[in-house]
C-alpha positions as CSV (number, residue, x, y, z in Angstrom):
1,M,130.0,99.6,136.1
2,P,128.0,102.8,135.6
3,G,127.2,104.5,138.9
4,S,129.8,102.6,140.9
5,L,132.4,104.3,143.1
6,P,135.9,104.9,141.7
7,L,138.3,101.9,142.1
8,I,140.6,103.8,144.4
9,Q,137.8,104.2,146.9
10,E,137.1,100.4,146.9
11,P,140.5,98.7,147.5
12,D,139.1,95.2,147.6
13,R,137.4,95.6,144.3
14,L,140.5,97.3,142.9
15,K,142.7,94.3,144.0
16,L,140.3,91.8,142.4
17,R,140.2,93.8,139.2
18,L,144.0,94.1,138.9
19,K,144.3,90.4,139.5
20,D,142.1,89.8,136.4
21,V,144.4,91.7,134.0
22,P,146.6,89.3,132.1
23,P,150.4,89.7,131.6
24,E,150.0,89.7,127.8
25,P,150.3,92.5,125.2
26,G,147.1,94.3,124.3
27,C,145.1,97.4,125.0
28,Y,143.3,98.6,128.1
29,L,140.3,100.9,128.5
30,M,139.6,103.0,131.6
31,R,135.9,104.0,132.2
32,D,134.2,106.4,134.6
33,Q,131.0,106.0,136.6
34,N,128.9,107.0,133.5
35,D,130.6,104.3,131.5
36,R,132.4,106.9,129.4
37,I,135.9,105.9,128.2
38,L,138.5,108.1,130.0
39,Y,141.7,106.7,128.5
40,I,142.8,104.0,126.1
41,G,146.4,102.7,126.3
42,K,148.6,99.8,125.0
43,A,151.2,97.8,126.8
44,K,153.6,94.9,126.2
45,A,152.5,93.5,129.5
46,L,149.0,94.7,130.4
47,R,149.2,93.7,134.1
48,N,152.3,95.7,134.8
49,R,151.2,98.8,133.0
50,V,147.7,98.9,134.5
51,R,149.0,98.3,138.0
52,S,151.4,101.2,137.7
53,Y,148.5,103.6,137.7
54,F,147.6,102.6,141.3
55,Q,150.9,102.5,142.9
56,N,151.9,105.2,145.5
57,S,155.4,105.1,144.3
58,Q,154.4,106.5,140.8
59,N,154.9,110.2,140.4
60,H,151.9,110.9,138.2
61,S,151.4,114.2,136.4
62,P,148.3,116.2,137.5
63,R,146.4,115.1,134.3
64,I,147.0,111.3,135.1
65,S,146.2,111.9,138.8
66,L,142.9,113.4,137.9
67,M,142.1,110.6,135.6
68,V,143.0,107.9,138.2
69,R,140.5,109.4,140.7
70,Q,137.7,108.8,138.2
71,I,138.4,105.2,137.1
72,C,135.4,103.0,138.0
73,E,136.0,100.1,135.6
74,I,139.0,98.7,133.6
75,E,138.6,96.7,130.3
76,F,141.3,95.0,128.3
77,I,141.7,93.5,124.9
78,V,144.5,91.0,124.4
79,T,146.5,90.9,121.1
80,D,149.2,88.6,119.7
81,S,151.9,91.2,119.5
82,E,152.8,94.7,120.6
83,A,152.5,95.8,116.9
84,E,148.9,94.7,116.9
85,A,148.3,96.6,120.1
86,L,149.6,99.8,118.7
87,A,147.3,99.5,115.6
88,L,144.3,98.6,117.8
89,E,145.1,101.6,120.1
90,S,145.2,104.0,117.2
91,N,141.8,102.7,115.9
92,L,140.1,102.8,119.3
93,I,141.4,106.3,120.1
94,K,140.3,107.6,116.7
95,Q,136.8,106.0,117.2
96,N,136.2,107.0,120.8
97,Q,138.3,110.2,121.3
98,P,138.9,109.8,125.1
99,H,139.5,113.0,127.0
100,F,142.7,111.9,128.8
101,N,144.3,110.5,125.6
102,V,145.4,114.0,124.8
103,L,149.1,113.8,125.6
104,L,149.7,117.1,123.8
105,K,148.1,119.7,126.1
106,D,145.2,121.8,124.9
107,D,146.3,125.0,126.6
108,K,144.6,127.2,124.0
109,K,148.0,128.5,122.9
110,Y,147.8,127.0,119.4
111,P,144.7,126.9,117.3
112,Y,143.3,124.2,115.1
113,L,141.3,124.3,111.9
114,C,138.1,122.2,112.1
115,I,135.9,120.9,109.3
116,T,132.7,119.3,110.4
117,W,132.4,116.4,107.9
118,S,129.6,114.9,109.9
119,E,127.2,117.6,108.7
120,A,125.4,117.7,105.3
121,Y,127.0,121.1,104.6
122,P,130.2,121.1,106.6
123,R,131.5,124.2,108.4
124,I,135.2,125.3,108.4
125,F,136.4,127.4,111.2
126,I,139.4,128.1,113.6
127,T,139.1,126.9,117.1
128,R,141.4,126.5,120.2
129,Q,139.4,123.6,121.7
130,R,139.8,120.2,120.2
131,R,136.5,118.6,121.3
132,F,135.2,115.8,119.1
133,R,131.4,115.8,118.7
134,S,131.6,113.2,115.9
135,P,134.2,110.8,114.8
136,F,133.8,112.1,111.3
137,D,134.8,115.7,112.2
138,R,138.6,116.5,111.5
139,F,140.9,118.9,113.2
140,Y,144.1,120.1,111.4
141,G,146.9,121.5,113.4
142,P,147.7,122.9,116.0
143,Y,149.2,125.7,114.0
144,V,152.0,127.9,115.6
145,D,151.6,130.8,113.2
146,V,148.1,132.0,114.0
147,G,148.2,135.0,111.6
148,L,149.3,132.8,108.7
149,L,146.4,130.3,109.4
150,R,143.8,133.2,109.5
151,R,145.3,134.6,106.2
152,T,145.2,131.1,104.6
153,L,141.6,130.5,105.6
154,A,140.5,134.0,104.4
155,L,142.2,133.4,101.1
156,V,140.7,129.9,100.7
157,K,137.2,131.3,101.3
158,R,137.9,133.8,98.5
159,V,139.2,131.2,96.2
160,F,136.6,128.5,96.8
161,P,132.8,129.1,97.2
162,L,132.2,128.0,100.9
163,R,129.6,128.3,103.5
164,Q,130.3,131.7,105.1
165,R,127.9,131.7,108.1
166,P,127.2,129.2,110.9
167,Q,123.5,130.1,110.7
168,P,121.5,131.4,107.6
169,L,120.9,135.2,107.6
170,Y,117.5,134.8,106.0
171,R,114.9,132.0,106.2
172,D,113.6,132.0,102.7
173,R,116.4,133.5,100.5
174,T,120.1,133.8,100.0
175,C,122.3,136.6,101.2
176,L,124.9,138.7,99.4
177,N,127.6,136.1,99.6
178,F,125.7,134.0,97.1
179,D,125.3,136.9,94.7
180,I,129.1,137.6,94.7
181,S,129.9,133.9,94.4
182,R,131.5,133.6,97.8
183,C,128.9,131.0,98.9
184,P,127.2,128.3,96.8
185,G,123.8,129.0,98.5
186,V,124.0,126.4,101.2
187,C,121.2,127.9,103.3
188,Q,118.7,127.3,100.4
189,Q,120.4,124.2,99.1
190,K,121.4,125.7,95.8
191,I,124.2,123.0,95.8
192,S,123.8,119.4,96.6
193,S,125.5,118.0,99.7
194,D,127.7,115.7,97.6
195,D,129.0,118.5,95.4
196,Y,129.7,120.7,98.5
197,H,131.6,117.8,100.1
198,Q,133.7,117.6,96.9
199,T,134.6,121.2,97.2
200,L,135.6,120.8,100.8
201,R,137.8,117.9,99.9
202,K,139.8,120.3,97.7
203,V,140.0,122.7,100.6
204,A,141.2,120.0,103.0
205,M,144.1,119.3,100.7
206,V,145.5,122.8,101.4
207,F,145.6,122.1,105.2
208,Q,147.0,118.6,104.6
209,G,150.0,120.1,102.8
210,R,149.0,118.6,99.5
211,N,149.2,121.9,97.5
212,D,151.1,120.5,94.6
213,E,148.6,117.6,94.3
214,L,145.7,120.0,94.3
215,L,147.3,122.3,91.7
216,E,147.7,119.3,89.4
217,L,144.1,118.2,90.0
218,L,142.7,121.7,89.2
219,D,144.9,122.1,86.2
220,D,143.5,118.8,84.8
221,Q,139.9,120.0,85.4
222,M,140.6,123.3,83.7
223,Q,141.9,121.5,80.6
224,T,138.9,119.3,80.6
225,Y,136.5,122.2,80.8
226,A,138.4,124.0,78.0
227,E,138.2,121.0,75.7
228,R,134.4,120.9,76.4
229,L,134.3,124.7,75.5
230,D,132.9,125.3,79.1
231,F,135.0,128.5,79.3
232,E,133.1,129.9,82.3
233,S,134.0,126.9,84.5
234,A,137.6,126.9,83.1
235,A,137.9,130.6,84.0
236,R,136.7,129.9,87.5
237,I,139.3,127.2,88.0
238,R,141.9,129.4,86.5
239,D,141.2,132.0,89.3
240,Q,141.4,129.2,91.9
241,L,144.9,128.3,90.5
242,Q,146.1,131.9,90.7
243,G,144.8,132.2,94.3
244,L,146.6,129.0,95.3
245,D,149.8,130.3,93.7
246,T,149.6,133.4,95.9
247,L,149.1,131.1,98.9
248,T,152.2,129.1,98.3
249,A,154.5,131.9,97.3
250,G,157.5,132.4,99.6
251,Q,157.3,128.9,101.1
252,K,160.2,127.5,99.2
253,M,163.2,126.3,101.2
254,S,166.6,125.6,99.9
255,L,167.1,121.8,99.9
256,G,169.2,119.5,97.8
257,D,166.4,116.8,97.5
258,S,163.5,119.2,97.3
259,S,161.3,116.5,95.6
260,V,161.0,114.5,98.9
261,S,158.2,115.2,101.4
262,R,159.1,114.8,105.0
263,D,158.1,115.9,108.6
264,V,160.8,117.1,110.9
265,I,160.3,116.8,114.7
266,A,162.3,118.1,117.5
267,L,161.9,119.2,121.2
268,V,163.3,121.2,124.0
269,A,162.4,120.4,127.6
270,D,163.1,121.6,131.1
271,E,162.2,119.7,134.3
272,R,158.4,120.5,134.0
273,V,157.4,120.8,130.3
274,A,158.6,119.8,126.8
275,A,158.0,122.1,123.8
276,V,157.7,120.1,120.6
277,Q,157.8,121.5,117.0
278,L,156.8,119.6,113.9
279,F,157.7,121.1,110.4
280,Q,155.7,119.8,107.5
281,M,157.8,120.0,104.3
282,R,156.3,119.0,101.0
283,A,158.5,119.0,97.8
284,G,160.9,121.6,99.4
285,K,158.1,123.8,100.7
286,L,157.3,124.5,104.4
287,V,153.5,124.1,104.4
288,G,152.8,123.9,108.1
289,R,154.5,124.4,111.4
290,L,152.7,122.6,114.3
291,G,153.5,123.1,118.0
292,Y,152.7,121.0,121.0
293,T,153.6,121.0,124.7
294,A,153.8,117.8,126.8
295,D,154.6,116.9,130.4
296,A,158.3,116.4,130.8
297,M,159.5,113.1,132.2
298,V,161.7,112.8,135.2
299,S,164.6,110.3,134.9
300,D,168.4,110.2,134.8
301,D,168.5,109.3,131.1
302,K,167.6,112.5,129.3
303,I,168.0,111.3,125.8
304,T,165.8,108.2,126.4
305,N,163.1,110.4,127.9
306,H,163.1,112.8,124.9
307,G,162.9,109.8,122.5
308,F,159.9,108.5,124.5
309,I,158.1,111.9,124.3
310,L,158.8,112.1,120.6
311,Q,157.4,108.6,120.1
312,R,154.2,109.5,121.9
313,V,153.8,112.7,119.9
314,I,154.2,110.8,116.7
315,E,151.7,108.2,117.8
316,E,149.1,110.7,118.8
317,H,149.6,113.1,115.8
318,Y,149.6,110.5,113.1
319,S,146.7,108.6,114.6
320,Q,144.5,111.7,114.0
321,V,145.5,112.4,110.4
322,D,144.4,110.9,107.1
323,A,146.7,108.3,105.5
324,V,147.6,110.6,102.6
325,E,149.0,113.1,105.1
326,I,151.7,110.7,106.3
327,P,155.0,111.6,104.5
328,P,157.4,108.9,103.2
329,E,160.2,110.2,105.6
330,L,160.3,111.4,109.2
331,L,163.4,113.2,110.7
332,V,163.5,113.0,114.4
333,Q,165.9,114.6,116.9
334,H,166.4,111.5,119.0
335,A,166.0,107.8,118.4
336,L,162.6,106.4,119.4
337,P,162.4,103.6,122.0
338,Q,160.3,101.5,119.5
339,Q,161.5,103.0,116.3
340,A,161.1,99.8,114.1
341,L,157.6,99.2,115.5
342,I,156.4,102.8,114.9
343,Q,158.0,102.7,111.4
344,D,156.0,99.6,110.4
345,W,152.8,101.0,111.9
346,L,153.1,104.3,109.9
347,G,153.9,102.3,106.8
348,E,150.8,100.1,107.3
349,R,148.7,103.2,107.7
350,R,150.1,105.0,104.7
351,G,150.0,101.9,102.5
352,R,153.7,102.5,101.6
353,K,157.0,102.4,103.3
354,V,157.8,105.1,105.8
355,K,161.4,105.8,106.9
356,I,162.3,107.3,110.4
357,A,165.8,108.7,110.5
358,V,167.9,110.5,113.1
359,P,170.2,112.7,111.0
360,Q,173.7,113.4,112.2
361,R,175.2,115.5,109.4
362,A,174.6,117.7,106.4
363,Q,171.4,119.4,105.4
364,K,169.0,117.1,107.3
365,A,170.9,117.7,110.6
366,D,170.6,121.4,109.9
367,L,166.8,120.9,109.5
368,I,166.7,119.3,113.0
369,E,168.8,122.1,114.4
370,L,166.3,124.7,112.9
371,V,163.2,123.0,114.3
372,E,165.0,122.6,117.7
373,R,165.8,126.3,117.7
374,N,162.1,127.1,117.1
375,A,161.1,124.8,120.0
376,T,163.6,126.6,122.2
377,Y,161.8,129.9,121.6
378,E,158.5,128.4,122.5
379,L,159.9,126.8,125.7
380,Q,161.4,130.2,126.7
381,R,158.0,131.9,126.2
382,A,156.3,129.2,128.3
383,Q,159.1,129.6,131.0
384,R,158.5,133.4,131.1
385,G,154.8,132.8,131.6
386,A,155.5,130.2,134.4
387,E,158.0,132.6,136.0
388,Q,155.5,135.4,136.0
389,Q,152.9,133.2,137.6
390,L,155.4,132.1,140.3
391,L,156.3,135.7,141.1
392,A,152.5,136.5,141.4
393,T,151.8,133.7,143.8
394,E,154.9,134.6,145.9
395,D,153.8,138.2,146.1
396,L,150.4,137.2,147.1
397,A,151.8,134.9,149.8
398,Q,153.8,137.8,151.1
399,L,150.8,140.1,151.0
400,L,148.5,137.7,153.0
401,D,151.4,136.6,155.2
402,L,151.2,132.9,154.1
403,P,154.0,130.4,154.9
404,H,154.3,129.3,151.2
405,P,152.9,130.4,147.8
406,P,149.3,129.4,147.4
407,R,148.7,126.6,144.9
408,R,144.9,126.6,144.7
409,I,143.1,129.8,144.9
410,E,139.2,130.1,144.7
411,G,137.2,133.1,143.8
412,F,133.4,133.6,144.4
413,D,130.9,136.1,143.0
414,I,127.2,136.7,142.9
415,S,125.1,137.8,139.9
416,H,121.4,138.8,139.6
417,I,119.1,141.6,138.5
418,Q,117.4,143.0,141.6
419,G,117.3,139.6,143.1
420,S,115.8,137.7,140.1
421,D,117.7,134.7,138.8
422,A,120.3,134.9,141.5
423,V,123.3,132.7,140.9
424,A,126.9,132.4,142.1
425,S,130.2,131.2,140.7
426,Q,133.2,129.5,142.0
427,V,136.4,129.7,139.8
428,V,139.7,128.1,140.6
429,F,143.2,129.1,139.8
430,I,146.0,126.5,140.3
431,D,149.5,127.7,140.1
432,G,148.3,131.1,138.9
433,L,146.3,129.7,135.9
434,P,142.6,129.0,135.5
435,A,141.6,125.3,136.1
436,K,138.3,125.3,134.4
437,Q,137.6,121.6,135.2
438,H,137.1,122.7,138.9
439,Y,134.7,125.6,138.2
440,R,131.3,125.3,139.8
441,K,128.0,127.1,139.3
442,Y,125.4,127.6,142.1
443,K,121.7,128.6,142.0
444,I,120.9,130.6,145.1
445,Q,118.3,128.6,147.0
446,S,117.2,131.1,149.7
447,S,113.5,132.0,149.4
448,T,114.1,135.5,150.7
449,I,116.2,136.3,147.6
450,R,113.7,136.8,144.9
451,S,112.7,139.4,142.3
452,G,112.6,142.8,143.8
453,H,114.6,141.7,146.9
454,S,118.3,141.1,146.7
455,D,120.8,140.3,149.5
456,D,124.3,139.7,148.4
457,F,125.5,139.0,152.0
458,M,123.0,136.3,152.5
459,A,123.8,134.8,149.1
460,M,127.5,134.7,149.7
461,A,127.0,133.1,153.1
462,E,124.8,130.4,151.6
463,I,127.4,129.6,149.1
464,M,130.1,129.2,151.7
465,R,128.0,126.8,153.7
466,R,127.3,124.7,150.6
467,R,130.9,124.8,149.4
468,F,132.6,123.7,152.7
469,R,129.8,121.6,154.2
470,R,131.7,118.3,153.6
471,W,134.9,119.6,155.2
472,S,132.9,120.8,158.2
473,Q,131.4,117.4,158.6
474,V,134.8,115.7,158.5
475,K,136.1,118.0,161.2
476,A,133.1,117.4,163.4
477,E,133.7,113.7,163.1
478,G,137.2,114.1,164.4
479,G,139.1,114.1,161.0
480,N,142.5,115.7,160.8
481,L,142.2,118.5,158.3
482,Q,146.0,119.0,158.2
483,E,146.5,115.5,157.0
484,L,143.7,115.7,154.5
485,R,145.2,118.9,153.0
486,Q,148.6,117.3,152.7
487,S,147.2,114.2,150.8
488,A,144.8,116.2,148.7
489,N,147.2,116.2,145.7
490,T,147.8,112.5,145.6
491,A,146.0,110.2,143.1
492,L,145.3,107.5,145.7
493,H,143.6,109.7,148.4
494,L,140.5,107.6,149.3
495,G,138.5,110.2,151.1
496,G,137.3,112.2,148.1
497,L,138.2,115.4,149.8
498,N,140.9,116.9,147.5
499,D,139.7,120.4,146.9
500,W,140.9,122.4,149.9
501,P,141.9,125.9,148.8
502,D,145.0,127.7,150.0
503,V,143.2,131.1,149.7
504,V,139.5,132.0,149.2
505,M,138.8,135.4,147.6
506,I,135.4,137.1,147.8
507,D,134.3,139.7,145.3
508,G,133.3,142.6,147.5
509,G,134.1,144.7,150.6
510,K,134.0,144.3,154.3
511,G,130.2,143.5,154.3
512,Q,130.6,140.5,152.1
513,L,133.6,139.3,154.0
514,S,131.9,139.6,157.3
515,A,129.0,137.5,156.0
516,V,131.3,134.8,154.8
517,M,133.2,134.7,158.1
518,E,130.0,134.3,159.9
519,A,129.0,131.3,157.8
520,L,132.4,129.7,158.3
521,R,132.1,130.1,162.1
522,E,128.9,128.1,161.9
523,L,130.9,125.5,160.1
524,N,133.8,125.8,162.5
525,L,136.2,126.4,159.7
526,H,136.8,130.2,160.3
527,E,140.3,129.5,161.8
528,D,141.3,127.0,159.1
529,L,140.6,128.9,155.9
530,V,142.6,131.9,154.6
531,V,139.9,134.3,153.4
532,C,140.2,137.7,151.8
533,S,138.0,140.1,149.8
534,L,138.8,142.5,146.9
535,A,136.8,145.7,146.7
536,K,136.2,147.0,143.1
537,Q,136.6,150.7,143.3
538,R,140.1,151.1,144.7
539,E,141.2,147.4,144.2
540,E,141.7,147.2,148.0
541,V,142.3,143.9,149.8
542,F,140.6,143.2,153.1
543,L,141.2,140.5,155.7
544,P,138.7,139.4,158.4
545,G,138.7,141.5,161.5
546,M,140.6,144.4,159.9
547,K,139.0,147.8,159.6
548,E,141.5,149.1,157.1
549,P,142.6,147.4,153.8
550,L,146.1,145.8,153.5
551,E,148.9,148.1,152.3
552,S,149.1,147.2,148.7
553,E,149.3,148.7,145.2
554,A,146.8,148.0,142.5
555,E,149.5,147.0,140.0
556,Q,151.6,144.7,142.1
557,L,151.7,141.1,140.9
558,G,149.8,139.6,143.8
559,V,146.9,142.0,143.5
560,Q,146.9,141.6,139.7
561,L,146.4,137.8,140.3
562,L,143.4,138.5,142.6
563,R,142.0,140.9,140.0
564,R,142.3,138.2,137.3
565,L,140.6,135.8,139.7
566,R,137.9,138.3,140.5
567,D,137.2,139.2,136.8
568,E,137.0,135.5,135.9
569,A,134.5,134.8,138.7
570,H,132.5,137.8,137.6
571,R,132.5,136.7,134.0
572,F,131.5,133.1,134.9
573,A,128.7,134.3,137.2
574,V,127.2,136.8,134.6
575,S,127.3,134.2,131.9
576,F,125.4,131.7,134.1
577,H,123.0,134.4,135.1
578,R,122.2,135.2,131.6
579,Q,121.7,131.6,130.7
580,Q,119.3,131.1,133.6
581,R,117.4,134.4,132.7
582,G,117.1,133.3,129.0
583,E,115.7,129.9,130.0
584,R,113.3,131.5,132.3
585,M,112.1,133.9,129.7
586,K,111.6,131.1,127.3
587,R,109.8,128.9,129.8
588,S,107.5,131.8,131.0
589,R,106.4,132.6,127.4
590,L,105.9,129.2,125.9
591,S,105.5,126.8,128.7
592,D,102.4,128.7,129.8
593,I,100.6,127.5,126.7
594,Q,98.3,124.7,127.5
595,G,99.2,121.5,125.6
596,L,102.8,122.7,124.7
597,G,105.2,120.5,126.6
598,P,109.0,120.8,126.8
599,K,109.6,118.7,123.7
600,R,107.3,120.8,121.5
601,V,108.7,124.0,122.9
602,K,112.2,122.8,121.9
603,E,110.9,121.8,118.4
604,L,109.1,125.0,118.0
605,L,112.1,127.1,118.9
606,A,114.4,125.0,116.6
607,H,112.0,125.6,113.8
608,F,111.5,129.3,114.1
609,R,114.9,130.1,115.7
610,S,113.4,132.8,118.1
611,I,110.2,133.7,120.1
612,D,109.9,136.8,118.0
613,A,109.6,134.7,114.9
614,I,106.9,132.6,116.5
615,Q,105.0,135.7,117.5
616,M,105.1,137.1,113.9
617,A,104.1,133.7,112.3
618,S,100.6,133.0,111.1
619,P,98.6,130.1,112.5
620,E,99.2,128.1,109.3
621,A,103.0,128.7,109.5
622,I,102.9,127.5,113.1
623,A,100.9,124.4,112.2
624,G,103.8,123.6,109.7
625,A,106.3,123.1,112.6
626,P,107.2,119.6,113.7
627,G,104.7,118.2,116.3
628,M,102.2,121.0,115.8
629,G,98.5,120.6,114.6
630,P,96.0,123.3,113.6
631,A,94.3,123.3,116.9
632,L,97.5,123.7,118.9
633,A,98.9,126.2,116.4
634,Q,95.7,128.3,116.9
635,Q,96.4,128.2,120.7
636,V,99.9,129.4,120.3
637,W,98.8,132.2,117.9
638,T,96.0,133.2,120.3
639,Y,98.5,133.3,123.2
640,F,100.6,136.0,121.4
641,H,97.6,137.8,119.9
642,P,94.8,137.7,122.6
643,S,93.2,141.0,121.4
644,D,93.4,139.9,117.7
645,D,91.6,136.5,118.2
646,P,89.5,136.0,115.0
647,L,85.7,135.6,115.8
648,D,83.5,132.9,114.5
649,P,81.3,134.1,111.5
650,G,78.2,133.4,113.6
651,E,79.6,135.6,116.4
652,L,80.2,138.3,113.8
653,E,76.6,138.2,112.7
654,V,75.3,138.5,116.2
655,Q,77.7,141.3,116.8
656,D,76.5,143.2,113.7
657,Q,72.8,142.8,114.8
658,D,73.6,144.1,118.2
659,Q,75.3,147.2,116.6
660,V,72.3,147.9,114.4
661,Q,69.9,147.6,117.4
662,D,72.2,150.0,119.4
663,Q,72.0,152.4,116.5
664,K,68.2,152.2,116.4
665,V,67.9,152.8,120.1
666,A,70.3,155.8,119.8
667,V,68.2,157.3,117.0
């Protein structure tokens, strides 16, 4: 239920909930304390599958461990067969887009192309974060060749008249893009929403690998326009055809059965990660090369594990694509555990038969070998990055004299302008990489830190007290910090304390470090935490109680890791400070107007886009904004123009008489 504690913190309720789960096929839904769906899964036996999440013997990945800590409620839907459960799971995932259903890691290595179909005039752009704001929006990818994706999108925007800007350049007229036929005038609605969606559907066919189908469609339209003697429209489509020919040039691959469309999927894995490659081949042309990484599975049967990973990749990938994007044939590197079931499911989605094959000889086997070789290169690149991170953490352990390489490192920084809008940031690196789900923002609460009076030492001490207050309370109550630290990484830790850092880094010199250590002494944690500071000028590392910095070089791997942590903490703090300052400036200028509440302030800013625009607007223009009337509009206008307040005609008459009288007296 919303607001309840996670199930792992209430063993009795967890036991009763697991007892209610039936041993039949179906789907299960995991929800958090805000009633949001965390994860949707399917199982041949629901009871066994759901119980496996809460067993200590299970070696969960960090992603699943994080999810288990948040589960507050479990729902299930029973089906007649496992095939029905698979179809239901696909529909539920597509409709709800749960965060933890992303088997394929969003590590920002591969970009997607997004089309916001939910908007009246959809945008099309490249992004590295697949975050669904609406079930109607579509993500195509992820694409391995980033350069090719950017060139393709640039060419598509030249071939088809598309919306070029996320926001209009002018309020009441079109920009140059409309004049040169690059944009159909979306900002002034020169084209209807339906017609613009029709154009976007043609563009989507390019990223769905349906180039030949699109060429046929455009050729038919060109012939139709020519027969109607509409030569201007025919010439426009001719130019589009020529542009698409440029796009598909050089994609041809030598295949005996080049008329068949197929996807080819293979992977290469080590003990930690699996690199998966998916080649989209349409009529003998390589139209897309997609790349994924997934958690490797630990088991003795390597081939079965790889088959299971491939099956989950296929389930997730094809549940997100349109039916027309599913090819009639899939070539896979290893047999799938439920190959017949997946084959029937894909055929049902496509509306036609789909064949899944594991080629062993001739050209199809060569294709698998080609895709596997590309996956090998991606895995090697990932391994090189992992090796570099391991060397950096080992070097840092040696520099700080730690017994083992630090896994969780936290960095803190303060940001303000002469004490105003003072904030702090906490960033976390795990295994040498940013873990943004653990970042935290702090507003400095001390009343002595205000505009015109800054105190970084006091601010940093306050943040330390707030950050480690819970740990201090546990220690004061007799808790064993050593045991808590050792169990912090397990999914079933019931105390909620799973954020103990191996190293705490402060952005600053000896002064900031001394203030932090004084705060930790108050918490009685000064002997438990490993704390250091990194001074900016010479990139020197200081430890508590030491007058001189550690002997280190600015370019050694451990110091570079601290610098990346420091720079990330600084970036995060500055961005939060700017956000707070911007909100304060908006509040100070608009919220002071009597009768203008938060809702009307928001509507006014949405209508005019900026405070400067409100200031330049006339009272009549302000009155035209949502929720504004003539009287309130006059108040807003008067607030920005106190010296230009128009006088009443009667007041003008009195003023004129006074001036005449003054003139007479003067004479």
